N, C-alpha and C positions, 0 to 999 in steps of 0.2 A: 551391088555398089558399084557405082559408077569407078574406073581406072584409075580417075587421077585422086578421089577418095582412096582409091588403096595406094596407091604411089605416097601420097602424104603421108596416112599411118605408118607406112612400112619407114618411110624417110624418118621420122620423131621418133619410131620406138627404138632407131639406132641412134639417138640424139643427133642427128646430121641437120645443119641446116641448107635452106637453098645455098647458101655462098659457100658452105663445106661441097656439095653437088657439083657445084660450078667449077672449083679447085680442083679438085680428084676427075671432072672431065677433063680435066688440061687443056679450060677454057673452050669448049667444045660448043656448051649448054651453056645458055645466057639465066640468071636468074629470073628477069623476067620471062624468057620463054620456058622453066621450070614451073613459076607460077600459072604461068597460062595453061599447061599441059594442066597439072591438078585442078585446075577450077574448071576443068573442062571445055578450055575453050579454044585451043590450040591440043590437035592430034600430031601424036609424036609422029615421026619417019623411023622405018624400022631400025635404020643407024641409032638415032636416038634411044630406041627401046633399050637396043643392046648395052649400051652405056650406059644408062639408069638403070637397068636390071646388076649390072656388074657393078656398079658402086654399091646399091642396096643388098645384092647377095640375093637377090629373091626373084627365081625363075622369070621371064618375059612373061610367059601363061599366064603368071599367077599376079602379076600387076596388072594386064592391060586387056585382059579377057576378061566379059561378064558372066 
């Protein structure tokens, strides 16, 4: 499964919207950037991976490794 798909499934399973992730990231990750990451268009930086995994409470390796 693609990392973007894992990310989207984790987010949806927590009933968290892209806007929620944006707000919980203290506005460091825009909704458009998050959407591009989920669709596999953009590869997140290491810092973005840490932020996303912290918000979704899922280890980075579970979200971003194939």
